[in-house]
N, C-alpha and C positions, 0 to 999 in steps of 0.2 A: 463193599465188604464190611460186615459188622465188626467194630473195633473192640467191643466189650459186651459182657452179658447184659441183656436188657431185662430189667426187673419191673414188671408192670403191677400196679396195685389193682384191687378188685374193680373199681369203676373203669379203669383203662382196659383191663382184660375183657370186661363186659362189652365195651365198645368194639374191640377188635374181633371178638368171637361172633357177635351178632351181625356185623357187617351190613347194617341197614342202608337203604337208599338215602334216607335222611335221618338226622339225629338232633335231639335237643337235650343238652346236658346242663342241668341246673345244679351247679356244684359250688360249695363254699370255698373260702380261701384255703390254700394249702393242700388241695386235692390233686394237683398235677394237671390242671386244665390245659396248660400250654403244651404238655407232652402229648395229650390227645390230639391237639391240632398238628403237632409234629408228625404223628403217625398218619394223620389224614393227608398231609402234604406228601409224605413218602408214597402213600397208596395212589394218589393222583398222578404223581410223576411216573410211576411204574405202569399204571393201567390206562392212562389217558395222555400219552405223549403228544405234545404240540397243542394241548388244550390251554384254556385260560380260566382261572378261578379267581374270584374276587375275595379279598380279605378285608372286611369292612369293620371300622371302629368309629366311635364318636369323634375322635380326633386322630390325627396322624401320630401324635405323641403317645396315645394309648397303645397303638399297634407297635410302634417302633421301640418303645421303652418297656412295655409290659409283656406283650404277646411274643414278639420275635426273639428276644434274647434266650428265653427258656426253650422256645421251639427250635431254634438253631442249635442249641446245646443237645437236644434230643437227636436232631438230624446228624450231628457229629458222631453220636454214639452208633448210629446206623451206618456210618462210613462216609457220609457226604463231606466234601471239603469245599469251603468257601473259596471263590475265585478259581476253582478248578472244575467242580461239578455244578456250581451255581454262582451267579453274581447278583449283587443288589444295586439297583439304581443305575445301571449302565446298559448300553445296547449289547445284545449277544455278540460275542467275538467269533466271527466266522473262521479266523485263523486258528482258533482253538477247537474248531469243529462244532461250535454251537449252532443248533438249528433255530428256526423261528416258529412261533405259533401259526396255526392255520389262519387265525384272524390277525389282520395287520395291526401292528402297534406303532403309533407315531411318537409317543412320549414314554421314556423309560425311567423317568425320575423316581417314580414310586412303583417300581416293577422289579420282581425277582425272576430271573431267567435261569432255567436249568438247561444243561447241555443238550438234552434230547428235544428241546423246543417247548417244554412245558413252562407256562408262565403264571405268576400270581400277582394280580393287580391290587395294590393297597389303596383302598378308598376311605374317604373321610366325610363326615357331615359338618365339618367346620364352616363351610360356605355352601349355600344352597346351589345345587347343580353340580358341585364338585365330585359327587359320587357317581356321575354318569361315566360310562366307559364302553368298550367294545362288547360284542356278543360274548356271553359267558357260557361256560360248561358246568359250573358249579359255584355255590356260594358258601363262604365261611364267615361267620360273624363272631367276634370276640366281645364279651361283656354286652350282650344283646340288649340288656335292660336299659342301657344308656342311650340307645338309638331313638331317633324320632321315627316311630314305626310308619307313620303315614308317608313321610318323605322317602323312607327306604323302599316301601312298596311301589312308589311312583318312579324311583330312579334306578334301583339296583335289580329288584326281582324281575321286572320285564326284560332285562338284558340277559337273563338266564335262558338262552335259546340258541338254536343253530347247531351246526356240526353233527346233525343226525346221521349223515352218511359215514362219519368216522366213529362215533361212539353210541349213537342212538338206534332207533327202530329201523333205519335204513342200512345199518352196518351189519355185516355178517358175524361180527363179534360184539354184540351189544354189551355195554358196561352198565350195570344196574345203578351205579351211583351218578350216572350222567344226568344233569339237570336236577340233582338233589341239592340238599343244603345241610349244613351243620351250624346250629346256633349254640354257642357256649356262653354261659352267663352265671353270675352270682344270683342269689335269690332276689326276685322282684319284690318291692315293698310298697309301691304306690299303685293306685288304680290304673294309671296309664301303662304300667309295665306288666299287668297281669295276663296279657295276651300270651306270654310265654308259657304260663301254667296250663293254658287251654290245650296245649299239645299233649298233656298227660291225661286228659279226660277219657281217652280210650280204655284205660285200665278198668274203669268202672263200667263203661258202655259195652266192652267186649268180653270182660272176664269177671265183672262184679267186684273188682278189687278197689277198696277205698284207699288209694295210695296216699293221698294227702293227710288223711286222718291217721293212718298208720305211721307216716313219716313224723308228724308232730308228736306222736306218742313215743317214738324212738328218741326224739330230741329231749323230751321230758326225762326219760330214763338216763340219757347221757349226762344231763345236768346232775342227776343223783350220783352217777358214776364219778364225776369230778369231785363231788363232796366226799364220797367214800374214799377216794384216793387221797385227798387232802387230810382226811381223818386217820388214814393208815388202816382202815378196816378192810383187810384183804378178803375176808369171807363175804362181806356185803358186796364188795366190788365184783367178785366172781359171780355171785348170784344175779346181780344187775346185768353184767356183761352177757350172761347166758340168756337172759330175758330179751336183751337187745337183738341177739342172734335169732331168737325165736320169732320176734316181731318182723325182722327183715325177710325171713322166709315167706312171710305172708305177702310180700310185695311182688315177688316172682317176676322180674323184668322180662318183657317180651316185645316183639316188634308188632306194630298195629297192622291192620288189614291194608292200610294205605302206605305201608313201608316205612313208618316212622318209629324210631326208638326214643323213648323219653326216659331219662335217668335222673335220680337225685343222689347226691353224695355230700359228705362233709369231711372235716379233718380226721375224724375217727377212721374213715376208710383209707387213710394214708398214714395211719399211726406207726406202721413199721418204718417209715422214713422220717416222720416228724418227731415221734416219741411223745409219751404222755406229758412230759415236762413242758412241751410247747403249748399244749392245750391248756394246762393248768396256768401257765404264765399269762396267756392271753385272757383267760377267764378272770384272773386277778387284776389285770391291767386295764381292760376295756370296761365300758359301761355294759350292763347286762343286755340291753337291747341290741347294741352294736355287736356284741359277742354272739348272741343267738342268731342274728341274721347273717353276719359276715363269716363267722367261723362254723357255727353249727348248721347254717343253712335253714333256719326255721321259717316256716310259712306263717306270715302274720295273718292271723285269723280275725281278731278284733281286739281293740284296746278300749276297755270300759272306763268310764268316770274320769277321763282325761279332759282337760280344757279344750284341746284341739285334736283333731285326727291328724295322722301323718300327711304332710303336704310337701311335695317336692320343692316348692319355691321357698317355703318358710323353715322347714325342719331339716332339710337334706341339702348337702352340697358335695362337690367332688374336689379332691385334692388336685391342685393345679399341676403337680408333677407326675402323678401316677394314676389319676382318675379313681382313687379309692373313694368309696362311699363314706361320708361322715355325717352322723346324726348330730345336729346342733340344737341346743335348747331353745334358741329364739326367745319368744315371750312366754313360752309354755313351761311347765315344771321341768327341771332337768331330767333327762333320761338316765336314771341311775338304777341301782338295784331295788329301790323302793317301788319301782314300776312293776316289779315281778308279780305282786299280788293283784295288779290290775289287768294282767294279761291272761286271756283265756286260752289255755292249751288243751286241745281235745285229746 
């Protein structure tokens, strides 16, 4: 039973309405990515009872401290109660009527069990081989840009198999999301992470939409929006906002022929919950490069005339507590607002 009104922002509505087999969401901070995962979990529980879905992160800490809290908060809004409708890290309690998944589970330490037998296995890449598990029915990855893609493809993806008689082509009621995936991530910024953006190439191939060029054009307009807001120029702010809306209409999100929905979003898409003050505050507080990538979800096209290109070992590290991306100066010039004129924005 839903306990309160559910108010979804535009990216969240897009995900729910399209209901694609697989989805890749490249969203900046503050867009409600964890709520999208919450809706995904709810849908899996209702449509694939007794299935097992993997929730994979770079570390257990990333999933437990960043993904799950907001996700569980959303599930509570949908009426789920912890220790009644689901339990975390414990064996399903038969005395409470909990069923078990079709696939046998031997360890429940990092497992979320729902009463109808649906399970979610939390996997981590902290140690090689630790991401191996039982046969899976679906994959969820949070902050996919932080993964070792090669290891993920070797350990997790091959396990997304089985149970065709219950949910797949052998079932009288086939579930379209069975054996699909959802990758949720902030914007990739190194060469090793760009595989995530490849999922969006179908926009150009199938509909002639230059989605990445249009998106960066929107980011450039949104930077001007922030300056207009800070200057108190309401007329200019309105004109730029209308142009942003016009540009977004050119993107026309749709599901590919292979059943994949690729979406881009940033804090402006959740402005009704964040407020413009949040965006202005982060703009003033962060370096321009960090703000553009982490908050505005800007696609790094190229940085000219810098001493070094962005390197994940030299210029980038992750916060030990919450896995936030942090750009560090290292031996190169500080990444501050002076870099702006060096950045090519299409």
